[in-house]
N, C-alpha and C positions, 0 to 999 in steps of 0.2 A: 276383789272385795268387797263387802255391799257397804253401805254406808249411813249411819241415821244422818237427822240432820244437825247442819256442825261439826259434819266428818268426822261423826268419832267411828270409828272402823271397830267393825263388829265381827266374831266371827265366821266361818266360810258355811254361807248355806242360812248365814239369820240377821235379820234387825231387831236394830235397838229401840225399842218405844218409849214415847214419850211415857214419863210416871204413870196418867191419867190417863192412857189411850192405851184400846188393846191391841196386840201386835198386826193384825193386820191391819189397824189402822196409823201406822206409818209411814212417812210417805218414802213410796218405792220405787224404780228404778227403771222404764220401758228397755225391754233386750237382754241380755247374756250378764249375765254377775260379772264375767271379766273384760266389762266397757269400763272405759276410764272416767273418770268424777268429769263436767263437761263436755260427753260426750255427748249421749244418750239420755233423752226426755225422760224425767220423774211425773211419775205420777200418785193422787195423795188421795184418801176418801174421805178425809174433813179436810173446811175449809183449813188453807193454809194458815191463818192467824188462829186456826186454832191449833196445829203442828206445831209450831214453830215457837219461841219466846222471846223473839227477836226480830226487828226488824231497825234492819241499814237499810234507808230508805238515802240516793241521791236525790239531791235539788235538780239544778239545769234538767229542763227534760222531761221529770218523773212528776215534781210537785208543780215543778212554773219554767215561766219561758219567760226572762227577763222578769218586768212588771207582771202581769199576766199568768193568772193560774191556769194550771192542766186540767182538761177537763173530767171530774171524778174520782181528783185526789185525795179533796179534802175530805171528802165525809168517807169515802175509801178510809182514810187512816183512820179518822176520826172511829168509823164502826172498827175495825182494828184495833185499834187500840179500848176498843172496849171492855169487848172479850179478851183481854191480856197478854196482845203483843204490846210487846214496849217499846218505844218508839228512839231511834238515833238520827239524824240528820246529818248523812256526810255529805261532804263535797271536795271537789278536788281543784275550785275555784279557793287563794290564798284573800280575793281583792275584801272581803270585809269579817267587821268580828262575830264572833259568836251573839250577840245580844242584837248586832244588826239584822245578821240572818234569822233568828228567833224572831225578833218585831217583824220583821215581812209573812214569816209564816204566817202569826196570826192574825194579820191584816187578811190573809188568803181564807180564815178558818182554817187555820191547823194550829193549835195551842201547841206550843212550842217553849221553851225556856234555855237562856242561853248552856246549860249547863248541856241538853241535849244534842246542842250542835258540836260536832264536830269538822274541820276544817283542817287543809291541808298545812296553812300555816301555822298554827298551833302544830302540828310536827314536822315544818323543817326547823322551827322556835328548839321543839324539843328536841330534836337530834342534834341541830347546834349548839345545847346549853351543854347539853353530856356530852360533846368533846372540848371544850373551850375552855378556857379559864375566865373567870365573870368581869363584865366588863368588857367581854373583846370587843375588838370593833368587825360589825357586820355592814358591806356593802347590801343598801335594800334596792333593788329592782321592784320593785311595786306600788300600790299603795299605801298610805299612810298608818291603814289600818296593822297591810306587814310588817310594817315599823313599831308597833306597837305591840303585836306579840312577841317580835323580837324585845326588845325596852322589859316585856313583863318576865321574859326569859332570863334578865338580867345582865344584858350584854346590851349593848352600844348599837344605836342606828346610826350609817354616816350613810350620804349620796357622791361621796366621791373615793374615790381611789388613793389610796399615801401608800407607803412603806408598813405601815403597821399593819392594813386593815387586814383579815384576818382568816375571811368569810362574805361569801356573795351570796346572796337568798333573791332569788326571781320569781315573782307571782305576778299574774294575766293585772295589766294595768290599763284600761286607756289610753292615757296622756304616755305609756313609754314610745322617746323617740332615739335619735342614733345615737345624742349627745350623752343619754343614758344608758345606751349600750355599752357607748365606749367607753366610758367607767368602767363597765365590768368587765371588761376584753383586756383593759388595763390592769383589776385589778387576780382577772384569772390569770392571765397570763407570769405576772409576780410570784403565783403558788399560796393563793388562795383559794379553801374549801368555794364546792360550788354546790349549791342545793337550789334543787328546784321545784318549789309543787308540785308539779304533774307538767303532761308534756305529750298533753294533749293538744292536740292538732286543732278542733276547732270545736268553738263555742257555739250550743243551740241557742239561738234567739227567734222570736216570734218571726225576722224575716229570711228565715235559716243559717245554716251555719255559719257562722264568721271565724277570722282567722284566732284561735289562742293560743294557752302560752307557750302550748310547744313551737308554735313558728315564731315565737321571740327565740327559745331552748335553740330550736335551730341555727338563726340566724349568729345567734353569741358561739353554739359548737364548731358555725362554720370556721368560725373570725378568731379562733381561738387552736379549733384542732383537738380541745380537751372537752368528753364528758361527763356535764353536774350529774350528783345521787339525784337520781328523784325519791321526794318521801310519797309521793302520791298516788293512788290508784292511779295500777295493778302491784305497783312493789308492796309490803304488807307491811308497813312504819303505819300508816291512817287503818289499813282494816285492824291490826292491833288494839290500834290505842282504841279505836271502837266499840269492839270486847270488850274488853277491860269500863270502857266507859260505861255499858247498860252492864254488865254483867250480863250475858250472855252466854247457855249453855249450847245454842239449839239458832244462830243468827240465820234472818233469808235477808243475802242481799236484791235489795231490787236498786234495777239501775234502766238505762236506756244504752248504753255501750256495750258492744262486744271488747275492745281494747282495755278496756281501764273497769267497767262494772263488773263484765262477768270474768274475763280475766283475772278481774284482782281476788272473786267469791275461789276461784278455783285455785288460787298459788296460796289463798289462806286458809281451806280443806272445810270449805259450803258452799251452800246451796243458794240457787242466783233464783231471782223472776226477773226476765224482760220483758220490759215494755214501752209499746211502736210508738211512746207521743211524744217523744224526743230523737238523739240522732238519727238512730239505727231505724231504717225504709223491710218494709217488707224483704224485699230481692237481697237484701244484703246479708237479712237474718236465715233464709235458705240455703244461703255459698256459708256461713258461719262458720269458720275452721274445725277439725278434732281440737279442742280443750278450751277453745272461745267457746263452748256452745253451755247457751243457760242452763241448767233443772226446766223450769217452768215460762211460758211464753206469752202475751193475755198482747189485746189491743189500749187495754189501761190497767188502772189498778182495782179496776171491779176484781182479776183475779183473786186475792188478800178472802176473798169472803165466800164462794165456792173449791165443792172441792176438786182434782185436779183430773182430768178422768185417763184412764193409760193407753193408749193407742200399741196396736196389735197390728208388726208388721206378714206381708205375708209377701212374698213374689217381690211385683211389683207393685204390693197394692196396702196402704196403709187405711187403717181404721182408728176412727176415737169415739166412740156415741155414735151418736147419727151420722157421722161424719166419712169421708172417704176421701183420699189422695192418690192417685195413681200416672203410671206415663202415656200415653197417648206420645213415640217414638219415643222423640226428646221434650217434648211438652208435657208437664204439670197439672193434670187436670184436676183440681179439686171440686168433693161435691158439698155442698153444706155450707153453713154459714159460723159463723164466730167462732171463738176462741180454740172449738174439737178441731174448724177445720187448719185452721191457721196450723194446730199440735199435726196433724196428720201431715202436712203439707211438708212442717220443718224434718220430721221420722225419716218421710220418705226419702227429701233431699239430701241429706247428712245420709242416710244408710246408700245413696248412686254414688256418695262423694269417697265412702272407706272403701264401697269395695272396690273402688276403681285404682285406689292407692297401693 
């Protein structure tokens, strides 16, 4: 069934345009209408910033890499915001509070307010507060900023396990050590709820991928035999909170990971733009599995400001504007450059992968 931005279903054979757009200007799916969301590239006759009402931007790998800005990010976000694309800055990183994140973004030339920032720490604190009595002790395995979110939710933050510990909340913290993991293991084995901000195995940096919160989660899972409740992407809690925060009807998820940003968009019924400025490289994108494929692909955030050309698939050839991709045996040969060439290559690679299933 065709879909409009934001995952609203349309009657068979129709699309739902935004109120101020002509029907043929609404984003479309390349390929047959029966293809499931996340399995075929979309196209859009208008710049994406005009076709969606809000962008849910991931941070690490999309807007910055550690302290360093991602090229073209600041000016692209500013231009997109200027034409009405409302920003929400959504991160699986539970190590900083929204005010700190907003200040960092502002230093990089991306105006942001604390209320524009949605973190997995907030989602975790909200999840626990909805299930525990006020004042319940929660063992914090993470930064002081994560502990502050727990206190703000009306719960007590503790750092050592005892029989009264009601829950363990886990977020990325560079100083986490064996003693911290041991305290959490004791609490989890005693029956405490276990909530993880995210299960990302790696964390992007200017030096390449580093161990993420998921690596620490894996250590505790091995030690306890228990699986945590994960509230960050790709699970629905963080996506839902982000959509509610910005009041979006047609959100576009913007990220750099297939397993969190894109999969989270698919599960939340939203379209997505994947940029190659963070974790995923071209080879990983071409091998993206069905169900974890983005609606749009680009080298960077400048894609927000231009139309997305449709891809035409014909046997072993894909065409996108002036770019083509074709198979020469098992070798994928691309003629042309830029995002159109990337789109053609993705469409052709995904088509062959699906045909082999």
